[in-house]
PDB file with one MODEL, atoms N, CA, C and O in Angstrom:
MODEL        1
ATOM      1  N   MET A   1     -25.108  12.305   9.848  1.00  0.00           N
ATOM      2  CA  MET A   1     -25.573  11.954   8.486  1.00  0.00           C
ATOM      3  C   MET A   1     -24.416  12.281   7.564  1.00  0.00           C
ATOM      4  O   MET A   1     -23.837  13.364   7.641  1.00  0.00           O
ATOM      5  N   ALA A   2     -24.068  11.314   6.664  1.00  0.00           N
ATOM      6  CA  ALA A   2     -22.964  11.470   5.752  1.00  0.00           C
ATOM      7  C   ALA A   2     -23.251  12.404   4.618  1.00  0.00           C
ATOM      8  O   ALA A   2     -24.360  12.471   4.088  1.00  0.00           O
ATOM      9  N   LYS A   3     -22.204  13.132   4.259  1.00  0.00           N
ATOM     10  CA  LYS A   3     -22.352  14.119   3.102  1.00  0.00           C
ATOM     11  C   LYS A   3     -22.463  13.289   1.767  1.00  0.00           C
ATOM     12  O   LYS A   3     -21.840  12.239   1.608  1.00  0.00           O
ATOM     13  N   PRO A   4     -23.266  13.812   0.855  1.00  0.00           N
ATOM     14  CA  PRO A   4     -23.347  13.150  -0.412  1.00  0.00           C
ATOM     15  C   PRO A   4     -21.901  13.156  -1.111  1.00  0.00           C
ATOM     16  O   PRO A   4     -21.112  14.054  -0.820  1.00  0.00           O
ATOM     17  N   PRO A   5     -21.580  12.235  -1.958  1.00  0.00           N
ATOM     18  CA  PRO A   5     -20.332  12.234  -2.615  1.00  0.00           C
ATOM     19  C   PRO A   5     -20.129  13.428  -3.626  1.00  0.00           C
ATOM     20  O   PRO A   5     -21.085  13.802  -4.305  1.00  0.00           O
ATOM     21  N   ASN A   6     -18.950  14.001  -3.726  1.00  0.00           N
ATOM     22  CA  ASN A   6     -18.664  15.077  -4.633  1.00  0.00           C
ATOM     23  C   ASN A   6     -18.447  14.532  -5.949  1.00  0.00           C
ATOM     24  O   ASN A   6     -18.436  13.317  -6.147  1.00  0.00           O
ATOM     25  N   LYS A   7     -18.258  15.469  -6.937  1.00  0.00           N
ATOM     26  CA  LYS A   7     -18.021  15.000  -8.401  1.00  0.00           C
ATOM     27  C   LYS A   7     -16.956  14.059  -8.537  1.00  0.00           C
ATOM     28  O   LYS A   7     -17.151  13.031  -9.186  1.00  0.00           O
ATOM     29  N   LYS A   8     -15.714  14.318  -7.934  1.00  0.00           N
ATOM     30  CA  LYS A   8     -14.619  13.459  -8.023  1.00  0.00           C
ATOM     31  C   LYS A   8     -14.832  11.997  -7.498  1.00  0.00           C
ATOM     32  O   LYS A   8     -14.379  11.017  -8.090  1.00  0.00           O
ATOM     33  N   THR A   9     -15.550  11.931  -6.352  1.00  0.00           N
ATOM     34  CA  THR A   9     -15.860  10.723  -5.749  1.00  0.00           C
ATOM     35  C   THR A   9     -16.912   9.897  -6.662  1.00  0.00           C
ATOM     36  O   THR A   9     -16.736   8.697  -6.873  1.00  0.00           O
ATOM     37  N   LYS A  10     -17.965  10.574  -7.169  1.00  0.00           N
ATOM     38  CA  LYS A  10     -18.881  10.046  -8.048  1.00  0.00           C
ATOM     39  C   LYS A  10     -18.198   9.354  -9.264  1.00  0.00           C
ATOM     40  O   LYS A  10     -18.525   8.225  -9.630  1.00  0.00           O
ATOM     41  N   GLN A  11     -17.214  10.110  -9.878  1.00  0.00           N
ATOM     42  CA  GLN A  11     -16.469   9.599 -11.030  1.00  0.00           C
ATOM     43  C   GLN A  11     -15.602   8.386 -10.566  1.00  0.00           C
ATOM     44  O   GLN A  11     -15.489   7.442 -11.349  1.00  0.00           O
ATOM     45  N   ALA A  12     -15.013   8.344  -9.412  1.00  0.00           N
ATOM     46  CA  ALA A  12     -14.354   7.182  -8.913  1.00  0.00           C
ATOM     47  C   ALA A  12     -15.251   5.946  -8.800  1.00  0.00           C
ATOM     48  O   ALA A  12     -14.891   4.842  -9.210  1.00  0.00           O
ATOM     49  N   TYR A  13     -16.454   6.188  -8.214  1.00  0.00           N
ATOM     50  CA  TYR A  13     -17.414   5.221  -8.052  1.00  0.00           C
ATOM     51  C   TYR A  13     -17.848   4.668  -9.444  1.00  0.00           C
ATOM     52  O   TYR A  13     -17.988   3.456  -9.610  1.00  0.00           O
ATOM     53  N   GLN A  14     -18.039   5.479 -10.340  1.00  0.00           N
ATOM     54  CA  GLN A  14     -18.450   5.063 -11.725  1.00  0.00           C
ATOM     55  C   GLN A  14     -17.321   4.184 -12.351  1.00  0.00           C
ATOM     56  O   GLN A  14     -17.634   3.167 -12.970  1.00  0.00           O
ATOM     57  N   ARG A  15     -16.052   4.543 -12.208  1.00  0.00           N
ATOM     58  CA  ARG A  15     -14.987   3.756 -12.763  1.00  0.00           C
ATOM     59  C   ARG A  15     -14.992   2.381 -11.979  1.00  0.00           C
ATOM     60  O   ARG A  15     -14.780   1.332 -12.587  1.00  0.00           O
ATOM     61  N   ALA A  16     -15.207   2.404 -10.790  1.00  0.00           N
ATOM     62  CA  ALA A  16     -15.233   1.118 -10.102  1.00  0.00           C
ATOM     63  C   ALA A  16     -16.389   0.193 -10.605  1.00  0.00           C
ATOM     64  O   ALA A  16     -16.200  -1.007 -10.805  1.00  0.00           O
ATOM     65  N   VAL A  17     -17.544   0.781 -10.791  1.00  0.00           N
ATOM     66  CA  VAL A  17     -18.730  -0.026 -11.326  1.00  0.00           C
ATOM     67  C   VAL A  17     -18.384  -0.608 -12.693  1.00  0.00           C
ATOM     68  O   VAL A  17     -18.653  -1.773 -12.984  1.00  0.00           O
ATOM     69  N   GLU A  18     -17.770   0.253 -13.531  1.00  0.00           N
ATOM     70  CA  GLU A  18     -17.359  -0.189 -14.770  1.00  0.00           C
ATOM     71  C   GLU A  18     -16.315  -1.278 -14.835  1.00  0.00           C
ATOM     72  O   GLU A  18     -16.288  -2.082 -15.767  1.00  0.00           O
ATOM     73  N   PHE A  19     -15.446  -1.294 -13.820  1.00  0.00           N
ATOM     74  CA  PHE A  19     -14.428  -2.263 -13.559  1.00  0.00           C
ATOM     75  C   PHE A  19     -15.009  -3.651 -13.318  1.00  0.00           C
ATOM     76  O   PHE A  19     -14.582  -4.658 -13.883  1.00  0.00           O
ATOM     77  N   GLY A  20     -16.040  -3.637 -12.414  1.00  0.00           N
ATOM     78  CA  GLY A  20     -16.607  -4.948 -12.007  1.00  0.00           C
ATOM     79  C   GLY A  20     -16.116  -5.308 -10.699  1.00  0.00           C
ATOM     80  O   GLY A  20     -15.252  -4.618 -10.158  1.00  0.00           O
ATOM     81  N   CYS A  21     -16.632  -6.408 -10.109  1.00  0.00           N
ATOM     82  CA  CYS A  21     -16.322  -7.022  -8.843  1.00  0.00           C
ATOM     83  C   CYS A  21     -14.788  -7.364  -8.897  1.00  0.00           C
ATOM     84  O   CYS A  21     -14.320  -8.036  -9.816  1.00  0.00           O
ATOM     85  N   VAL A  22     -14.023  -6.859  -7.853  1.00  0.00           N
ATOM     86  CA  VAL A  22     -12.559  -7.158  -7.869  1.00  0.00           C
ATOM     87  C   VAL A  22     -12.328  -8.658  -7.570  1.00  0.00           C
ATOM     88  O   VAL A  22     -11.389  -9.249  -8.102  1.00  0.00           O
ATOM     89  N   VAL A  23     -13.173  -9.273  -6.727  1.00  0.00           N
ATOM     90  CA  VAL A  23     -12.939 -10.757  -6.388  1.00  0.00           C
ATOM     91  C   VAL A  23     -13.174 -11.574  -7.601  1.00  0.00           C
ATOM     92  O   VAL A  23     -12.353 -12.431  -7.926  1.00  0.00           O
ATOM     93  N   CYS A  24     -14.326 -11.340  -8.338  1.00  0.00           N
ATOM     94  CA  CYS A  24     -14.646 -12.037  -9.496  1.00  0.00           C
ATOM     95  C   CYS A  24     -13.626 -11.841 -10.643  1.00  0.00           C
ATOM     96  O   CYS A  24     -13.330 -12.759 -11.408  1.00  0.00           O
ATOM     97  N   LYS A  25     -13.163 -10.737 -10.712  1.00  0.00           N
ATOM     98  CA  LYS A  25     -12.100 -10.454 -11.803  1.00  0.00           C
ATOM     99  C   LYS A  25     -10.798 -11.087 -11.474  1.00  0.00           C
ATOM    100  O   LYS A  25     -10.197 -11.772 -12.301  1.00  0.00           O
ATOM    101  N   LYS A  26     -10.337 -10.855 -10.224  1.00  0.00           N
ATOM    102  CA  LYS A  26      -9.065 -11.349  -9.805  1.00  0.00           C
ATOM    103  C   LYS A  26      -9.017 -12.943  -9.716  1.00  0.00           C
ATOM    104  O   LYS A  26      -8.069 -13.570 -10.189  1.00  0.00           O
ATOM    105  N   HIS A  27     -10.023 -13.518  -9.125  1.00  0.00           N
ATOM    106  CA  HIS A  27      -9.946 -14.913  -8.818  1.00  0.00           C
ATOM    107  C   HIS A  27     -10.605 -15.845  -9.973  1.00  0.00           C
ATOM    108  O   HIS A  27     -10.269 -17.018 -10.135  1.00  0.00           O
ATOM    109  N   TYR A  28     -11.489 -15.242 -10.678  1.00  0.00           N
ATOM    110  CA  TYR A  28     -12.191 -16.079 -11.695  1.00  0.00           C
ATOM    111  C   TYR A  28     -12.163 -15.572 -13.112  1.00  0.00           C
ATOM    112  O   TYR A  28     -12.598 -16.250 -14.043  1.00  0.00           O
ATOM    113  N   GLY A  29     -11.648 -14.373 -13.266  1.00  0.00           N
ATOM    114  CA  GLY A  29     -11.433 -13.703 -14.650  1.00  0.00           C
ATOM    115  C   GLY A  29     -12.861 -13.344 -15.224  1.00  0.00           C
ATOM    116  O   GLY A  29     -13.060 -13.371 -16.439  1.00  0.00           O
ATOM    117  N   LEU A  30     -13.736 -13.046 -14.426  1.00  0.00           N
ATOM    118  CA  LEU A  30     -15.131 -12.610 -14.769  1.00  0.00           C
ATOM    119  C   LEU A  30     -15.531 -11.184 -14.438  1.00  0.00           C
ATOM    120  O   LEU A  30     -15.133 -10.648 -13.404  1.00  0.00           O
ATOM    121  N   ARG A  31     -16.254 -10.615 -15.244  1.00  0.00           N
ATOM    122  CA  ARG A  31     -16.679  -9.259 -14.850  1.00  0.00           C
ATOM    123  C   ARG A  31     -18.122  -9.258 -14.441  1.00  0.00           C
ATOM    124  O   ARG A  31     -18.998  -9.431 -15.289  1.00  0.00           O
ATOM    125  N   THR A  32     -18.413  -9.064 -13.134  1.00  0.00           N
ATOM    126  CA  THR A  32     -19.834  -9.066 -12.638  1.00  0.00           C
ATOM    127  C   THR A  32     -20.149  -7.684 -12.159  1.00  0.00           C
ATOM    128  O   THR A  32     -19.268  -6.895 -11.817  1.00  0.00           O
ATOM    129  N   GLU A  33     -21.433  -7.412 -12.142  1.00  0.00           N
ATOM    130  CA  GLU A  33     -21.998  -6.081 -11.743  1.00  0.00           C
ATOM    131  C   GLU A  33     -21.664  -5.842 -10.278  1.00  0.00           C
ATOM    132  O   GLU A  33     -22.020  -6.688  -9.458  1.00  0.00           O
ATOM    133  N   PRO A  34     -21.031  -4.792  -9.899  1.00  0.00           N
ATOM    134  CA  PRO A  34     -20.767  -4.611  -8.464  1.00  0.00           C
ATOM    135  C   PRO A  34     -21.473  -3.427  -7.748  1.00  0.00           C
ATOM    136  O   PRO A  34     -22.110  -2.618  -8.422  1.00  0.00           O
ATOM    137  N   THR A  35     -21.383  -3.314  -6.501  1.00  0.00           N
ATOM    138  CA  THR A  35     -21.708  -2.241  -5.798  1.00  0.00           C
ATOM    139  C   THR A  35     -20.490  -1.735  -5.059  1.00  0.00           C
ATOM    140  O   THR A  35     -19.490  -2.453  -5.026  1.00  0.00           O
ATOM    141  N   ILE A  36     -20.495  -0.564  -4.467  1.00  0.00           N
ATOM    142  CA  ILE A  36     -19.417  -0.021  -3.825  1.00  0.00           C
ATOM    143  C   ILE A  36     -19.273  -0.481  -2.388  1.00  0.00           C
ATOM    144  O   ILE A  36     -20.250  -0.348  -1.652  1.00  0.00           O
ATOM    145  N   HIS A  37     -18.124  -1.023  -1.903  1.00  0.00           N
ATOM    146  CA  HIS A  37     -17.932  -1.458  -0.595  1.00  0.00           C
ATOM    147  C   HIS A  37     -16.774  -0.650   0.031  1.00  0.00           C
ATOM    148  O   HIS A  37     -15.640  -0.652  -0.447  1.00  0.00           O
ATOM    149  N   HIS A  38     -17.162   0.088   1.211  1.00  0.00           N
ATOM    150  CA  HIS A  38     -16.124   0.841   1.876  1.00  0.00           C
ATOM    151  C   HIS A  38     -15.468  -0.122   2.837  1.00  0.00           C
ATOM    152  O   HIS A  38     -16.099  -0.904   3.548  1.00  0.00           O
ATOM    153  N   LEU A  39     -14.081   0.001   2.804  1.00  0.00           N
ATOM    154  CA  LEU A  39     -13.337  -0.918   3.620  1.00  0.00           C
ATOM    155  C   LEU A  39     -13.704  -0.815   5.055  1.00  0.00           C
ATOM    156  O   LEU A  39     -14.050   0.268   5.526  1.00  0.00           O
ATOM    157  N   THR A  40     -13.642  -1.931   5.793  1.00  0.00           N
ATOM    158  CA  THR A  40     -14.038  -2.007   7.176  1.00  0.00           C
ATOM    159  C   THR A  40     -12.825  -2.475   8.029  1.00  0.00           C
ATOM    160  O   THR A  40     -11.829  -2.958   7.491  1.00  0.00           O
ATOM    161  N   GLY A  41     -12.930  -2.328   9.312  1.00  0.00           N
ATOM    162  CA  GLY A  41     -11.863  -2.835  10.210  1.00  0.00           C
ATOM    163  C   GLY A  41     -11.318  -1.709  10.937  1.00  0.00           C
ATOM    164  O   GLY A  41     -11.709  -0.551  10.791  1.00  0.00           O
ATOM    165  N   GLY A  42     -10.338  -2.111  11.780  1.00  0.00           N
ATOM    166  CA  GLY A  42      -9.662  -1.041  12.564  1.00  0.00           C
ATOM    167  C   GLY A  42     -10.425  -0.502  13.741  1.00  0.00           C
ATOM    168  O   GLY A  42     -10.068   0.503  14.356  1.00  0.00           O
ATOM    169  N   GLY A  43     -11.484  -1.209  14.026  1.00  0.00           N
ATOM    170  CA  GLY A  43     -12.288  -0.805  15.188  1.00  0.00           C
ATOM    171  C   GLY A  43     -13.127   0.297  15.122  1.00  0.00           C
ATOM    172  O   GLY A  43     -13.731   0.621  16.144  1.00  0.00           O
ATOM    173  N   MET A  44     -13.288   1.007  13.969  1.00  0.00           N
ATOM    174  CA  MET A  44     -14.184   2.134  13.819  1.00  0.00           C
ATOM    175  C   MET A  44     -15.374   1.766  13.021  1.00  0.00           C
ATOM    176  O   MET A  44     -15.288   1.031  12.037  1.00  0.00           O
ATOM    177  N   ALA A  45     -16.513   2.290  13.457  1.00  0.00           N
ATOM    178  CA  ALA A  45     -17.726   1.964  12.816  1.00  0.00           C
ATOM    179  C   ALA A  45     -17.995   2.961  11.634  1.00  0.00           C
ATOM    180  O   ALA A  45     -18.987   2.807  10.920  1.00  0.00           O
ATOM    181  N   LEU A  46     -17.146   3.934  11.443  1.00  0.00           N
ATOM    182  CA  LEU A  46     -17.291   4.925  10.413  1.00  0.00           C
ATOM    183  C   LEU A  46     -16.855   4.296   9.097  1.00  0.00           C
ATOM    184  O   LEU A  46     -16.016   3.401   8.993  1.00  0.00           O
ATOM    185  N   LYS A  47     -17.537   4.882   8.092  1.00  0.00           N
ATOM    186  CA  LYS A  47     -17.272   4.450   6.644  1.00  0.00           C
ATOM    187  C   LYS A  47     -15.830   4.997   6.257  1.00  0.00           C
ATOM    188  O   LYS A  47     -15.530   6.174   6.461  1.00  0.00           O
ATOM    189  N   SER A  48     -14.996   4.125   5.716  1.00  0.00           N
ATOM    190  CA  SER A  48     -13.763   4.525   5.228  1.00  0.00           C
ATOM    191  C   SER A  48     -13.937   5.183   3.842  1.00  0.00           C
ATOM    192  O   SER A  48     -14.891   4.959   3.096  1.00  0.00           O
ATOM    193  N   LYS A  49     -12.930   6.005   3.583  1.00  0.00           N
ATOM    194  CA  LYS A  49     -12.930   6.674   2.299  1.00  0.00           C
ATOM    195  C   LYS A  49     -12.414   5.704   1.168  1.00  0.00           C
ATOM    196  O   LYS A  49     -12.626   5.909  -0.027  1.00  0.00           O
ATOM    197  N   LYS A  50     -11.730   4.648   1.658  1.00  0.00           N
ATOM    198  CA  LYS A  50     -11.289   3.622   0.803  1.00  0.00           C
ATOM    199  C   LYS A  50     -12.341   2.746   0.316  1.00  0.00           C
ATOM    200  O   LYS A  50     -13.186   2.431   1.153  1.00  0.00           O
ATOM    201  N   PHE A  51     -12.468   2.288  -0.860  1.00  0.00           N
ATOM    202  CA  PHE A  51     -13.511   1.380  -1.429  1.00  0.00           C
ATOM    203  C   PHE A  51     -13.036   0.487  -2.448  1.00  0.00           C
ATOM    204  O   PHE A  51     -12.026   0.729  -3.110  1.00  0.00           O
ATOM    205  N   ILE A  52     -13.816  -0.647  -2.601  1.00  0.00           N
ATOM    206  CA  ILE A  52     -13.565  -1.585  -3.753  1.00  0.00           C
ATOM    207  C   ILE A  52     -14.851  -1.929  -4.301  1.00  0.00           C
ATOM    208  O   ILE A  52     -15.845  -1.875  -3.576  1.00  0.00           O
ATOM    209  N   PRO A  53     -14.939  -2.306  -5.604  1.00  0.00           N
ATOM    210  CA  PRO A  53     -16.207  -2.808  -6.164  1.00  0.00           C
ATOM    211  C   PRO A  53     -16.421  -4.297  -5.807  1.00  0.00           C
ATOM    212  O   PRO A  53     -15.528  -5.121  -6.005  1.00  0.00           O
ATOM    213  N   LEU A  54     -17.583  -4.615  -5.294  1.00  0.00           N
ATOM    214  CA  LEU A  54     -17.797  -6.050  -5.012  1.00  0.00           C
ATOM    215  C   LEU A  54     -19.191  -6.406  -5.506  1.00  0.00           C
ATOM    216  O   LEU A  54     -20.090  -5.603  -5.256  1.00  0.00           O
ATOM    217  N   CYS A  55     -19.484  -7.553  -6.201  1.00  0.00           N
ATOM    218  CA  CYS A  55     -20.769  -7.979  -6.496  1.00  0.00           C
ATOM    219  C   CYS A  55     -21.603  -8.317  -5.318  1.00  0.00           C
ATOM    220  O   CYS A  55     -21.032  -8.394  -4.230  1.00  0.00           O
ATOM    221  N   HIS A  56     -22.912  -8.535  -5.394  1.00  0.00           N
ATOM    222  CA  HIS A  56     -23.685  -8.820  -4.193  1.00  0.00           C
ATOM    223  C   HIS A  56     -23.244 -10.009  -3.479  1.00  0.00           C
ATOM    224  O   HIS A  56     -23.293  -9.980  -2.249  1.00  0.00           O
ATOM    225  N   GLU A  57     -22.806 -11.089  -4.096  1.00  0.00           N
ATOM    226  CA  GLU A  57     -22.358 -12.253  -3.451  1.00  0.00           C
ATOM    227  C   GLU A  57     -21.128 -12.013  -2.589  1.00  0.00           C
ATOM    228  O   GLU A  57     -21.050 -12.489  -1.456  1.00  0.00           O
ATOM    229  N   HIS A  58     -20.161 -11.265  -3.138  1.00  0.00           N
ATOM    230  CA  HIS A  58     -18.878 -11.007  -2.393  1.00  0.00           C
ATOM    231  C   HIS A  58     -18.961  -9.797  -1.466  1.00  0.00           C
ATOM    232  O   HIS A  58     -18.011  -9.517  -0.735  1.00  0.00           O
ATOM    233  N   HIS A  59     -20.115  -9.054  -1.486  1.00  0.00           N
ATOM    234  CA  HIS A  59     -20.335  -7.828  -0.676  1.00  0.00           C
ATOM    235  C   HIS A  59     -21.274  -8.300   0.520  1.00  0.00           C
ATOM    236  O   HIS A  59     -20.854  -8.206   1.674  1.00  0.00           O
ATOM    237  N   GLN A  60     -22.399  -8.750   0.284  1.00  0.00           N
ATOM    238  CA  GLN A  60     -23.315  -9.074   1.318  1.00  0.00           C
ATOM    239  C   GLN A  60     -23.883 -10.527   1.274  1.00  0.00           C
ATOM    240  O   GLN A  60     -24.585 -10.934   2.200  1.00  0.00           O
ATOM    241  N   GLY A  61     -23.577 -11.314   0.191  1.00  0.00           N
ATOM    242  CA  GLY A  61     -24.075 -12.664   0.141  1.00  0.00           C
ATOM    243  C   GLY A  61     -23.384 -13.650   1.045  1.00  0.00           C
ATOM    244  O   GLY A  61     -22.617 -13.281   1.934  1.00  0.00           O
ATOM    245  N   ASN A  62     -23.679 -14.942   0.795  1.00  0.00           N
ATOM    246  CA  ASN A  62     -22.985 -16.009   1.628  1.00  0.00           C
ATOM    247  C   ASN A  62     -21.480 -16.038   1.640  1.00  0.00           C
ATOM    248  O   ASN A  62     -20.874 -16.498   2.608  1.00  0.00           O
ATOM    249  N   GLN A  63     -20.837 -15.529   0.525  1.00  0.00           N
ATOM    250  CA  GLN A  63     -19.406 -15.446   0.566  1.00  0.00           C
ATOM    251  C   GLN A  63     -18.861 -14.089   0.809  1.00  0.00           C
ATOM    252  O   GLN A  63     -17.660 -13.843   0.701  1.00  0.00           O
ATOM    253  N   GLY A  64     -19.796 -13.171   1.152  1.00  0.00           N
ATOM    254  CA  GLY A  64     -19.527 -11.723   1.388  1.00  0.00           C
ATOM    255  C   GLY A  64     -18.714 -11.321   2.475  1.00  0.00           C
ATOM    256  O   GLY A  64     -18.640 -12.008   3.494  1.00  0.00           O
ATOM    257  N   VAL A  65     -18.077 -10.222   2.325  1.00  0.00           N
ATOM    258  CA  VAL A  65     -17.248  -9.631   3.404  1.00  0.00           C
ATOM    259  C   VAL A  65     -18.123  -9.303   4.614  1.00  0.00           C
ATOM    260  O   VAL A  65     -17.712  -9.527   5.753  1.00  0.00           O
ATOM    261  N   HIS A  66     -19.339  -8.767   4.373  1.00  0.00           N
ATOM    262  CA  HIS A  66     -20.228  -8.460   5.542  1.00  0.00           C
ATOM    263  C   HIS A  66     -20.882  -9.701   6.183  1.00  0.00           C
ATOM    264  O   HIS A  66     -21.439  -9.606   7.277  1.00  0.00           O
ATOM    265  N   HIS A  67     -20.815 -10.882   5.494  1.00  0.00           N
ATOM    266  CA  HIS A  67     -21.375 -12.124   6.023  1.00  0.00           C
ATOM    267  C   HIS A  67     -20.305 -12.664   7.028  1.00  0.00           C
ATOM    268  O   HIS A  67     -20.661 -12.979   8.164  1.00  0.00           O
ATOM    269  N   ASN A  68     -19.147 -12.765   6.678  1.00  0.00           N
ATOM    270  CA  ASN A  68     -18.067 -13.282   7.611  1.00  0.00           C
ATOM    271  C   ASN A  68     -16.741 -12.699   7.068  1.00  0.00           C
ATOM    272  O   ASN A  68     -16.127 -13.293   6.182  1.00  0.00           O
ATOM    273  N   THR A  69     -16.343 -11.652   7.547  1.00  0.00           N
ATOM    274  CA  THR A  69     -15.039 -10.916   7.164  1.00  0.00           C
ATOM    275  C   THR A  69     -13.809 -11.867   7.261  1.00  0.00           C
ATOM    276  O   THR A  69     -12.984 -11.939   6.350  1.00  0.00           O
ATOM    277  N   LYS A  70     -13.732 -12.530   8.309  1.00  0.00           N
ATOM    278  CA  LYS A  70     -12.543 -13.418   8.554  1.00  0.00           C
ATOM    279  C   LYS A  70     -12.425 -14.469   7.441  1.00  0.00           C
ATOM    280  O   LYS A  70     -11.352 -14.658   6.868  1.00  0.00           O
ATOM    281  N   VAL A  71     -13.542 -15.149   7.144  1.00  0.00           N
ATOM    282  CA  VAL A  71     -13.614 -16.242   6.174  1.00  0.00           C
ATOM    283  C   VAL A  71     -13.317 -15.568   4.745  1.00  0.00           C
ATOM    284  O   VAL A  71     -12.508 -16.085   3.975  1.00  0.00           O
ATOM    285  N   PHE A  72     -13.947 -14.498   4.459  1.00  0.00           N
ATOM    286  CA  PHE A  72     -13.776 -13.788   3.214  1.00  0.00           C
ATOM    287  C   PHE A  72     -12.363 -13.409   3.017  1.00  0.00           C
ATOM    288  O   PHE A  72     -11.857 -13.601   1.912  1.00  0.00           O
ATOM    289  N   GLU A  73     -11.660 -12.878   4.000  1.00  0.00           N
ATOM    290  CA  GLU A  73     -10.300 -12.426   3.785  1.00  0.00           C
ATOM    291  C   GLU A  73      -9.370 -13.620   3.655  1.00  0.00           C
ATOM    292  O   GLU A  73      -8.439 -13.584   2.850  1.00  0.00           O
ATOM    293  N   GLU A  74      -9.600 -14.696   4.441  1.00  0.00           N
ATOM    294  CA  GLU A  74      -8.859 -15.953   4.255  1.00  0.00           C
ATOM    295  C   GLU A  74      -8.935 -16.533   2.894  1.00  0.00           C
ATOM    296  O   GLU A  74      -7.977 -17.088   2.355  1.00  0.00           O
ATOM    297  N   ARG A  75     -10.198 -16.378   2.313  1.00  0.00           N
ATOM    298  CA  ARG A  75     -10.444 -17.015   0.958  1.00  0.00           C
ATOM    299  C   ARG A  75      -9.956 -16.086  -0.113  1.00  0.00           C
ATOM    300  O   ARG A  75      -9.319 -16.567  -1.050  1.00  0.00           O
ATOM    301  N   PHE A  76     -10.199 -14.788  -0.060  1.00  0.00           N
ATOM    302  CA  PHE A  76      -9.966 -13.888  -1.201  1.00  0.00           C
ATOM    303  C   PHE A  76      -8.819 -12.905  -0.993  1.00  0.00           C
ATOM    304  O   PHE A  76      -8.385 -12.255  -1.944  1.00  0.00           O
ATOM    305  N   GLY A  77      -8.332 -12.790   0.211  1.00  0.00           N
ATOM    306  CA  GLY A  77      -7.327 -11.761   0.538  1.00  0.00           C
ATOM    307  C   GLY A  77      -7.861 -10.696   1.330  1.00  0.00           C
ATOM    308  O   GLY A  77      -9.074 -10.488   1.280  1.00  0.00           O
ATOM    309  N   THR A  78      -7.108  -9.980   2.066  1.00  0.00           N
ATOM    310  CA  THR A  78      -7.653  -8.878   2.865  1.00  0.00           C
ATOM    311  C   THR A  78      -8.246  -7.779   1.968  1.00  0.00           C
ATOM    312  O   THR A  78      -8.008  -7.716   0.762  1.00  0.00           O
ATOM    313  N   GLN A  79      -9.036  -6.914   2.634  1.00  0.00           N
ATOM    314  CA  GLN A  79      -9.628  -5.841   1.890  1.00  0.00           C
ATOM    315  C   GLN A  79      -8.532  -4.865   1.337  1.00  0.00           C
ATOM    316  O   GLN A  79      -8.662  -4.365   0.220  1.00  0.00           O
ATOM    317  N   GLU A  80      -7.501  -4.614   2.098  1.00  0.00           N
ATOM    318  CA  GLU A  80      -6.414  -3.743   1.687  1.00  0.00           C
ATOM    319  C   GLU A  80      -5.646  -4.454   0.510  1.00  0.00           C
ATOM    320  O   GLU A  80      -5.275  -3.756  -0.433  1.00  0.00           O
ATOM    321  N   GLU A  81      -5.401  -5.748   0.515  1.00  0.00           N
ATOM    322  CA  GLU A  81      -4.828  -6.500  -0.637  1.00  0.00           C
ATOM    323  C   GLU A  81      -5.722  -6.324  -1.827  1.00  0.00           C
ATOM    324  O   GLU A  81      -5.214  -5.939  -2.880  1.00  0.00           O
ATOM    325  N   LEU A  82      -6.931  -6.554  -1.761  1.00  0.00           N
ATOM    326  CA  LEU A  82      -7.973  -6.322  -2.836  1.00  0.00           C
ATOM    327  C   LEU A  82      -7.977  -4.864  -3.404  1.00  0.00           C
ATOM    328  O   LEU A  82      -8.084  -4.621  -4.606  1.00  0.00           O
ATOM    329  N   LEU A  83      -7.857  -3.958  -2.468  1.00  0.00           N
ATOM    330  CA  LEU A  83      -7.832  -2.552  -2.866  1.00  0.00           C
ATOM    331  C   LEU A  83      -6.441  -2.313  -3.604  1.00  0.00           C
ATOM    332  O   LEU A  83      -6.443  -1.606  -4.611  1.00  0.00           O
ATOM    333  N   ASP A  84      -5.363  -2.822  -3.185  1.00  0.00           N
ATOM    334  CA  ASP A  84      -4.174  -2.626  -3.817  1.00  0.00           C
ATOM    335  C   ASP A  84      -4.171  -3.226  -5.233  1.00  0.00           C
ATOM    336  O   ASP A  84      -3.677  -2.590  -6.165  1.00  0.00           O
ATOM    337  N   TRP A  85      -4.718  -4.452  -5.409  1.00  0.00           N
ATOM    338  CA  TRP A  85      -4.882  -5.161  -6.760  1.00  0.00           C
ATOM    339  C   TRP A  85      -5.764  -4.336  -7.596  1.00  0.00           C
ATOM    340  O   TRP A  85      -5.455  -4.125  -8.768  1.00  0.00           O
ATOM    341  N   TYR A  86      -6.869  -3.839  -7.071  1.00  0.00           N
ATOM    342  CA  TYR A  86      -7.821  -3.097  -7.860  1.00  0.00           C
ATOM    343  C   TYR A  86      -7.124  -1.849  -8.401  1.00  0.00           C
ATOM    344  O   TYR A  86      -7.275  -1.557  -9.587  1.00  0.00           O
ATOM    345  N   LEU A  87      -6.346  -1.077  -7.572  1.00  0.00           N
ATOM    346  CA  LEU A  87      -5.754   0.095  -7.989  1.00  0.00           C
ATOM    347  C   LEU A  87      -4.624  -0.143  -9.026  1.00  0.00           C
ATOM    348  O   LEU A  87      -4.387   0.711  -9.880  1.00  0.00           O
ATOM    349  N   GLN A  88      -3.984  -1.208  -8.959  1.00  0.00           N
ATOM    350  CA  GLN A  88      -2.906  -1.596  -9.921  1.00  0.00           C
ATOM    351  C   GLN A  88      -3.624  -2.015 -11.283  1.00  0.00           C
ATOM    352  O   GLN A  88      -2.965  -1.922 -12.319  1.00  0.00           O
ATOM    353  N   ASN A  89      -4.807  -2.425 -11.331  1.00  0.00           N
ATOM    354  CA  ASN A  89      -5.532  -2.942 -12.505  1.00  0.00           C
ATOM    355  C   ASN A  89      -6.572  -2.186 -13.022  1.00  0.00           C
ATOM    356  O   ASN A  89      -7.195  -2.616 -13.993  1.00  0.00           O
ATOM    357  N   ILE A  90      -6.893  -0.960 -12.438  1.00  0.00           N
ATOM    358  CA  ILE A  90      -8.009  -0.136 -12.781  1.00  0.00           C
ATOM    359  C   ILE A  90      -7.811   0.370 -14.191  1.00  0.00           C
ATOM    360  O   ILE A  90      -8.796   0.415 -14.927  1.00  0.00           O
ATOM    361  N   ASN A  91      -6.653   0.745 -14.626  1.00  0.00           N
ATOM    362  CA  ASN A  91      -6.538   1.368 -15.947  1.00  0.00           C
ATOM    363  C   ASN A  91      -6.170   0.442 -17.056  1.00  0.00           C
ATOM    364  O   ASN A  91      -5.729   0.893 -18.113  1.00  0.00           O
ATOM    365  N   GLU A  92      -6.344  -0.929 -16.843  1.00  0.00           N
ATOM    366  CA  GLU A  92      -6.117  -1.886 -17.912  1.00  0.00           C
ATOM    367  C   GLU A  92      -7.345  -2.069 -18.767  1.00  0.00           C
ATOM    368  O   GLU A  92      -7.324  -2.847 -19.720  1.00  0.00           O
TER     369      GLU A  92
ENDMDL
END
């Protein structure tokens, strides 16, 4: 069972939610309400400590990373690329 997030992590999640979906913002210039997506890949089923904010459609919807990761990454960039873009733009 996973530990609950600490204060620093909760603050980071809150900033991510305030930022909006990274895909909507980067590709469409829109701010949509996100949830937290922990990066996946690398053959491990464990949750990564790295995360990006994604709206429902880009997280678990028909265009979502959990629906078809390969198609998602071909269309919007890899999860790591989106994380890098998010981190570069979070303070704007």
